[in-house]
N, C-alpha and C positions, 0 to 999 in steps of 0.2 A: 255281414248283415248285423245291424244293431240289435242289442239285447232288448227283449220285450217281456212283459209279464206273461205268465202262463195263459195260453189261449183257451177259449172254450172248447169243449170236446168237439172234434172235427166231425162235420157231416160227411156222409159218403161222397167221395170225389165224383163230380159230374164232369168238370172240365179240368184237365191236367196239361200244363204247359211246362216243358223242360228244355232248357238250353236253347231258347228260341233266338234266332238271328234274322235280321232283315236289312236290306240295302235299298237305297235310292241311288241308282248309278253306282259310283264308287264310294258313296257315303255309307258308312257302317252305322246304321241307326239303332237297331236292337243288338245288344252284345251279350247274349246269354241270359235271356229273361226266363225265370222259372216261378211258377205260382200255381195255385189250384183254387177252384170254386166248388163248394159242396152243394148238394141238393138243397134247395130252398133258402140258400144264403143270399144276403146282399154283401158283396165284396167291392170295396172301392179301390181305385188306383189313383193316387195323388202324385203331384209333381209339378214343377214349373213348365211353362210352355217350351216345346221343343225337345223334351227328354225322351219321347218315344211312346207316350201313352196311347195316342190315337193310332200310331203305326202298329202297336201291339194288337189292337182290335182288328185292324185291317189284315194283318198277317194271319190271325186266327180264322177270319172269315174267308180268306183267299183272295182279297183285293190286292194284297202285296205278297210277293213270293216269299214263303217262309223257309228257313232252314232250321231244323230241330224237330222236336216231338210235340205234337198236339193231339191229345186224345179227348174225345167227347163220348160220354157214356161207355167208356172202355174201348172205343174203336178209334183208330188213327184217322185224322181228317186233314193233316197238313198236306197242302198241295191240291186238295179238291177244289173244283170250281165253286164260286159262292152259292149258286143255286142248289148244288148238291149238299153243301154244308147246311143250308137252310132246311132242306128236306130231312136232315137228321134231327132237327128240333132245336137249332140254334138261331135265335133272332138277333138282328143287328139294327140299331138306330144310329145312323151316322151323324156327325156334328152338323153337316150341312142340311140335314133333315130330308132332302130328296123326295119331297112329295111330287105328284104329277099336277102342275099348276093349272092345266087346262081341263082336268077332270074334277067332278064334284066331290064333296066329302063322301057321299054314298059310294061313288065309283072307286075312290081311293081305298076305302075300307074293303070293298068287294075284291079288289086286286090282292089284298093281303090274305084272303081266305085260303086255307090249305084243304085241298080236296080229300075227303074221307077222314078228316081229322075229327077227333072227339071234341065236342063243343065246350072246351073250358072257358072260352070267351065268345060272347055273342054280341051283336049290335046293341041289344038291350042292355047288356053289361056296360058297354062303352058309353051309351047315352046316359045311363044312371050316374056314372062316374064323372062325366063331362057333358052336362046338358047342352052347353053351347054348341057342341058339334051337331046335336039333333036339330037345334034351331036353324043351323046353316047346312042342313043335309044336302040341299041341292045347289049350294054355292060352290063355285070353282075354288079349288085349293089355293090358287095363286092370289086371291084377294083376301084370304084370312090374315089375321094378325100373326106376328111372329110366335106368340104363345099358343095360339090356336093351331098353327102349323106344327109346332112341336108336339102338342097333344095328339094331333092327327097322325103324325109319323109313328109315335109310340103305339097308339091304338091300332093302326094298320098292321104293325108288326105282331101285336098280340093276337090278331085274327088268324095268324098262321099257327097258333097253338104251340108256341115254343116251350121247351123245358128250361131253357136259359135264355135271357135276353141281355145283350150287351148294349149299353146306352152311353153315347159319347157326348159329354158336355151338354146335358139337357137343359140347364138353367141359363146358359149363356145369352146375355142380352135381354132377359125377361124382367118384367116388373116384379117387385116383391110379392105381390098377390099371386101372380102366375107361378113364381118359384115355389110358393107354398102348395099350389095345386099340383104341380109336377111332383113334389115330394110326397104328397098324399097318394098320388097314383102309383109311384114306385113302391111305397109301403104296401098298397093293396095288391100289387103284382106279387110281391113276396108272400103275402098272407094267403094267396091262392096256390102256393106251392111252386111258383116259378122262380128259379134262381136269377139273380141280377148281378151283372158285372158292370160297375158304374165308373166311368171316367168323369171326374168332377173337379173343377177349379176351386169351387167354394168350399172351404174347409168345414164350415159350420154344417152344411148340408150333408157332407160325407160322414162327419162324426155322428150326426143325428140318425142317419139311415142304416149305416153299415154295421154288421157284426164283426167283420175283420177288415183290415185295409193294408194296402201296400203303398210304399213311397218309391217312386222311380227317380233315378238320377244317372245321367250319362249312359242311357240305354240299358240299364239293368235295375233290378230291385235292390234298394239299399236299406229297406226296413219292412218288416212284417209284424203286425201286432193288432191289438184291439184299439178302438178309439180311445179308451182310457190310457192305454199304454203310450199312444202317441202324444196325448196331452201331457203326460208325465215326462216325456223325452224332449226337453227343450233343445238339446244339441241337434237332434235330427230335424226338428222344425226350423231351427235357425239356419242350418246348412243347406237343406234341400227344399224348403217350402217358402220361407219368408223372403220378401223382396228387399 
């Protein structure tokens, strides 16, 4: 792992991943991934397409069979079904958004609610942050714009009251204005005490939002550091990020 400047004092570990491996058929995608996310942190995972960033989130969530150690709030979750992982307080926003297109905005949000959860997030919070969703509350999700669907997916996940939310490529294909809105929402999520694990292709967004970040290459972490540390490390950017 490349050298980096001293990191800020670590927050208590919320998510711990050690020596994580995952396969698609015979293809060995994750080859010993290790990292952690502290309580209340925004941590970004960077890397070129195809290096295993999305697979890392899927393996943590149980959508891909993991081999290795994954602990959330000190308890092992590797191998649990996705709905059981979600019940532990781990939210997941996939790259493909996965809204229910035939259901309205109101119905999509209601499906995300966690029974008996403390109301860290309410529909009033959601509509304050993104008034456009309130304007379209009875509109089917399938006719929303790409940016509106992305916001709906994130907000639906927040209705489940997660302690950590994993967000995969939230700004992909969005307008600059919507990219800024998504960035503001992610910052607000962290300000409310929810940790964020962000997979993001846009370096500027990751550098702006994250306290710490990792760079992936060939199915493993090749750099851990601060945004400032990555900016100072031209060799890592050139070898693992730049096209």
